[in-house]
C-alpha positions in Angstrom: -51.6 -22.7 -30.9 -54.8 -24.1 -29.5 -55.1 -22.7 -26.0 -57.7 -25.3 -25.1 -54.9 -27.9 -25.3 -53.5 -26.4 -22.1 -56.8 -26.9 -20.2 -55.7 -30.3 -18.6 -52.8 -28.5 -16.9 -54.9 -25.9 -15.2 -56.1 -28.0 -12.4 -52.7 -29.4 -11.4 -51.1 -25.9 -11.5 -53.9 -24.4 -9.4 -53.3 -27.1 -6.8 -49.7 -26.1 -6.2 -49.1 -24.3 -2.9 -47.7 -20.8 -2.5 -44.5 -22.3 -1.2 -44.2 -24.5 -4.3 -44.8 -21.5 -6.6 -42.2 -19.5 -4.7 -39.7 -22.2 -5.1 -40.5 -22.4 -8.8 -40.1 -18.7 -9.2 -36.8 -18.5 -7.3 -35.4 -21.4 -9.3 -36.4 -19.9 -12.6 -34.8 -16.6 -11.5 -31.6 -18.2 -10.6 -31.4 -20.1 -13.9 -32.1 -16.9 -15.7 -29.3 -15.0 -13.9 -26.9 -17.8 -14.6 -28.0 -17.8 -18.3 -27.5 -14.1 -18.8 -24.2 -14.0 -16.9 -21.4 -13.1 -19.4 -18.6 -14.5 -17.3 -16.1 -16.7 -19.1 -16.8 -20.4 -19.1 -14.5 -23.4 -19.1 -13.5 -25.1 -21.4 -14.8 -22.7 -24.0 -12.7 -19.7 -22.9 -9.7 -21.5 -21.5 -7.4 -20.2 -20.1 -9.7 -18.2 -17.9 -10.4 -17.9 -14.1 -12.8 -20.3 -12.5 -15.9 -18.6 -11.3 -18.2 -20.1 -8.7 -21.9 -20.5 -9.1 -22.8 -17.7 -6.7 -20.4 -15.2 -8.3 -21.9 -16.1 -11.7 -25.4 -15.4 -10.4 -24.3 -12.0 -8.9 -22.6 -11.1 -12.2 -25.8 -11.8 -14.1 -27.7 -9.7 -11.6 -25.2 -6.9 -12.1 -26.3 -6.6 -15.7 -30.0 -6.2 -15.1 -32.2 -3.1 -15.1 -32.9 -3.8 -11.4 -29.2 -3.4 -10.6 -29.1 -0.2 -12.7 -32.0 1.3 -10.8 -30.4 0.3 -7.4 -27.1 1.8 -8.4 -28.8 5.0 -9.4 -30.7 5.2 -6.2 -27.8 4.4 -3.9 -24.8 6.0 -5.6 -25.9 8.7 -8.0 -25.3 12.2 -6.8 -28.6 14.0 -6.6 -28.9 17.0 -8.9 -27.6 20.1 -7.2 -26.0 18.3 -4.2 -22.3 17.7 -3.4 -20.9 14.4 -4.6 -19.3 11.9 -2.1 -15.5 11.9 -1.7 -13.5 9.7 -4.1 -10.0 8.4 -3.8 -8.9 11.0 -6.3 -10.8 13.7 -4.6 -13.8 15.5 -6.0 -12.1 18.4 -7.7 -12.3 18.3 -11.5 -9.0 18.8 -13.1 -8.1 20.2 -16.6 -5.2 18.9 -18.5 -3.9 18.9 -22.1 -3.4 21.7 -24.6 -6.2 23.8 -26.1 -6.4 21.5 -29.2 -7.3 18.5 -27.0 -8.5 19.6 -23.7 -9.5 16.9 -21.1 -11.2 17.4 -17.8 -10.9 14.6 -15.3 -14.0 14.1 -13.2 -13.8 11.8 -10.1 -17.2 10.2 -9.6 -19.2 7.6 -7.5 -17.3 8.2 -4.3 -15.1 5.2 -3.3 -17.8 2.5 -4.0 -15.8 1.0 -6.9 -12.3 2.1 -5.9 -12.6 5.5 -7.3 -14.1 6.0 -10.8 -13.3 8.7 -13.4 -15.4 10.2 -16.1 -13.9 12.5 -18.7 -14.9 15.6 -20.7 -13.0 16.1 -24.0 -13.2 19.1 -26.3 -11.3 21.4 -28.7 -11.1 25.0 -27.5 -11.2 26.2 -31.1 -14.6 24.6 -31.7 -17.0 27.6 -31.8 -20.0 25.2 -31.3 -18.4 24.1 -27.9 -19.1 20.5 -28.7 -17.7 17.9 -26.2 -17.3 14.2 -25.8 -17.9 12.4 -22.5 -16.4 9.1 -21.5 -18.2 6.8 -19.0 -20.4 9.3 -17.1 -21.7 6.7 -14.6 -22.7 9.5 -12.1 -24.4 11.9 -14.5 -25.2 15.0 -12.6 -21.6 16.0 -11.6 -20.6 15.4 -15.2 -23.4 17.5 -16.6 -22.6 20.3 -14.1 -18.9 20.2 -15.2 -19.9 20.5 -18.8 -22.2 23.5 -18.0 -19.3 25.1 -16.0 -17.1 25.0 -19.1 -19.9 26.2 -21.4 -19.8 22.9 -23.3 -22.5 21.1 -25.3 -22.1 17.3 -24.9 -22.9 15.7 -28.3 -21.3 12.2 -27.9 -21.1 9.8 -25.0 -18.5 7.0 -25.2 -19.0 3.8 -23.2 -15.7 1.8 -22.7 -17.8 -1.2 -21.6 -21.2 -2.1 -20.1 -20.5 -2.4 -16.4 -22.8 -0.1 -14.4 -19.9 1.9 -12.8 -19.2 3.1 -16.3 -22.5 3.1 -18.2 -25.2 3.7 -15.5 -25.5 7.4 -16.4 -26.5 6.8 -20.0 -30.3 7.1 -19.5 -30.1 10.3 -17.6 -27.8 11.8 -20.2 -30.1 10.7 -23.0 -33.1 12.2 -21.2 -31.4 15.5 -20.5 -29.8 15.8 -23.9 -32.2 14.8 -26.8 -30.3 13.7 -29.9 -27.3 12.7 -27.9 -25.1 10.0 -29.6 -24.4 7.2 -27.2 -21.6 4.9 -28.4 -20.9 1.3 -27.3 -19.3 -1.8 -28.7 -21.2 -3.9 -31.2 -20.0 -6.9 -29.2 -22.1 -5.8 -26.3 -25.1 -4.6 -28.3 -27.8 -3.3 -26.0 -26.1 -4.2 -22.6 -25.2 -0.5 -22.0 -28.5 1.4 -21.7 -29.7 4.0 -24.2 -27.2 3.2 -26.9 -27.7 4.8 -30.4 -24.4 3.9 -32.1 -22.6 0.5 -32.2 -19.0 0.5 -33.2 -16.3 -2.1 -34.1 -12.6 -2.2 -33.9 -11.0 0.7 -35.8 -14.3 2.6 -36.2 -13.5 6.3 -36.4 -15.9 9.0 -35.1 -15.7 12.7 -35.9 -16.6 15.7 -33.7 -15.3 18.8 -35.4 -11.5 18.5 -35.6 -11.5 15.7 -33.1 -11.3 12.1 -34.1 -12.1 9.1 -32.0 -10.6 5.8 -33.0 -12.1 2.8 -31.3 -9.9 -0.2 -30.3 -11.6 -3.5 -29.3 -9.7 -5.0 -26.3 -11.8 -8.0 -25.1 -11.1 -9.6 -21.8 -12.5 -7.5 -18.9 -15.7 -7.7 -20.9 -16.4 -9.1 -24.4 -16.8 -5.7 -25.9 -14.3 -3.6 -23.9 -13.2 -0.6 -25.9 -10.3 1.9 -25.7 -11.0 5.3 -27.3 -8.0 7.0 -28.9 -8.8 10.7 -29.3 -6.7 13.1 -31.4 -7.0 16.4 -33.2 -6.4 16.2 -37.0 -5.3 19.9 -37.1 -2.7 19.4 -34.4 -0.6 16.3 -35.1 2.0 17.4 -32.6 -0.4 17.0 -29.7 -0.1 13.6 -28.0 -3.1 11.4 -28.4 -5.4 10.8 -25.4 -6.4 7.1 -24.9 -9.3 6.4 -22.6 -8.9 2.8 -21.5 -11.8 2.2 -19.1 -10.9 -1.1 -17.2 -8.8 -2.5 -20.1 -5.5 -0.9 -18.9 -4.7 0.9 -15.6 -1.6 2.6 -14.5 0.5 -0.3 -13.6 -2.0 -3.1 -14.4 -5.2 -4.1 -16.2 -8.8 -4.9 -15.3 -9.9 -8.3 -14.0 -10.4 -10.9 -16.7 -14.2 -11.6 -16.5 -15.5 -12.4 -20.0 -12.8 -14.0 -22.0 -9.6 -15.9 -22.4 -6.3 -14.7 -21.2 -4.8 -15.5 -24.6 -7.4 -13.3 -26.3 -6.6 -10.5 -23.9 -2.9 -10.9 -24.5 -3.4 -10.7 -28.3 -5.6 -7.7 -28.0 -3.2 -5.8 -25.7 -0.4 -6.5 -28.2 -2.4 -5.1 -31.1 -3.3 -2.0 -29.1 0.3 -1.3 -28.1 1.4 -1.7 -31.7 -1.1 0.8 -32.9 -0.6 3.6 -30.4 2.1 6.3 -30.4 4.5 5.8 -27.5 3.7 9.4 -26.2 0.0 8.6 -26.0 -1.5 9.7 -22.7 -3.3 6.9 -20.8 -6.5 7.8 -19.0 -7.8 4.7 -17.1 -11.3 4.6 -15.5 -10.2 4.1 -11.9 -7.8 5.5 -9.3 -5.8 2.3 -8.7 -2.3 3.7 -9.3 -0.6 3.2 -6.0 -2.1 -0.3 -5.3 -1.1 -1.6 -8.8 2.4 -0.2 -8.6 2.9 -2.0 -5.3 1.8 -5.2 -7.0 4.0 -4.6 -10.0 7.0 -4.3 -7.7 6.1 -7.5 -6.0 5.9 -9.3 -9.3 9.1 -7.8 -10.7 11.3 -6.8 -7.8 14.2 -6.2 -10.2 12.2 -3.8 -12.4 13.8 -0.4 -11.7 11.2 1.5 -13.6 8.5 0.0 -11.4 10.5 0.8 -8.3 11.0 4.4 -9.4 7.3 4.8 -10.1 6.4 3.3 -6.7 8.8 5.7 -5.0 6.4 8.4 -6.1 3.5 6.6 -4.3 3.9 9.0 -1.3 3.7 11.9 -3.8 0.6 10.3 -5.3 -0.9 10.1 -1.8 -0.2 13.8 -1.3 -1.9 14.5 -4.6 -5.0 12.7 -3.4 -4.9 14.6 -0.1 -5.1 17.7 -2.2 -8.0 16.2 -4.2 -5.9 15.7 -7.3 -5.7 12.5 -9.4 -2.6 10.5 -10.2 -3.3 10.1 -13.9 -2.5 10.2 -16.8 0.6 8.4 -17.6 2.1 7.7 -21.0 2.2 4.4 -23.0 6.0 4.6 -22.9 5.9 4.6 -19.1 3.4 1.8 -18.9 5.6 -0.4 -21.2 8.5 0.1 -18.7 6.7 -1.0 -15.5 3.2 -2.4 -16.3 3.7 -6.2 -16.0 0.5 -7.0 -17.9 1.8 -5.2 -21.0 5.2 -6.9 -20.8 4.0 -10.5 -20.1 3.9 -13.5 -22.3 0.6 -15.2 -22.9 1.4 -17.8 -20.2 2.5 -15.1 -17.7 -0.6 -13.1 -18.3 -2.8 -16.1 -17.7 -1.1 -16.6 -14.4 -1.4 -13.0 -13.4 -5.1 -13.0 -14.3 -5.7 -16.0 -12.1 -6.3 -18.6 -14.8 -3.6 -20.9 -13.5 -1.9 -21.0 -10.1 1.4 -19.1 -9.9 
């Protein structure tokens, strides 16, 4: 390109005032944020919620490096300092047999309604290799791994949102050679990714296997990770669902059609054993069970589970989480897993109820 051809534009551009340049820059920034926003759009993704212009801009901003830096500065626990209180407390909790040990780690305080990260390992692994799911607050997770004498080799991102993936860069810096896994549908949206996976991809860490399930809806690339031990088929599988499935509900429909989400949930349920343990990414149990009872007042399973809400509150008072549940339990009282496509669209706010 001949740069001299641009010479006639130089004088008019130089004549623009600072206020005009500021307006141009702001307008360009707003258009850029709207462009990169991954929110569902009508009519392409119908049925889907209607999102306003401002929310679309904020969602675009949420996916920028600037937002990642801001979250790290405001919410990440400083190395060697106590972490803020979370709805599930701040006491890490072990669960599961030796063949498939899981440590639940409440993180990020109450900023996003109570997040969880998870350490997963096989006690028989002499190399003490471990998997980590969604370590959005990296230092408490690294400290928990060190306390167990574990060597984190693989980091699993259920989706790109910063309250799940914002710890990737710190982990990658602290642990050279770390495998950082994310969905191929989200490519480089989660930071520091080294391995992109698709639906039904299987990863191996010693005797542990990780089967990836693509469940688009909350985000385009949302993944559920089904972890099991090939040497212990009697041990229930552990399924880390991020924001795809919660105890009593599912995540907000941001980046897709309700019909696509309904189909994906149906496929996931058909694949998983009924005794699979469900580990969601947030402490939303009591709130969602109340909503489930409001939606289905005749559902005795939901009413029974809600009757344990006071017990759940006591658990939180003791700094203990309310998860996991089993898939069989969720199929009894989770209205999102029992709904038709049309019912799910209404529950996700795509059409008025």
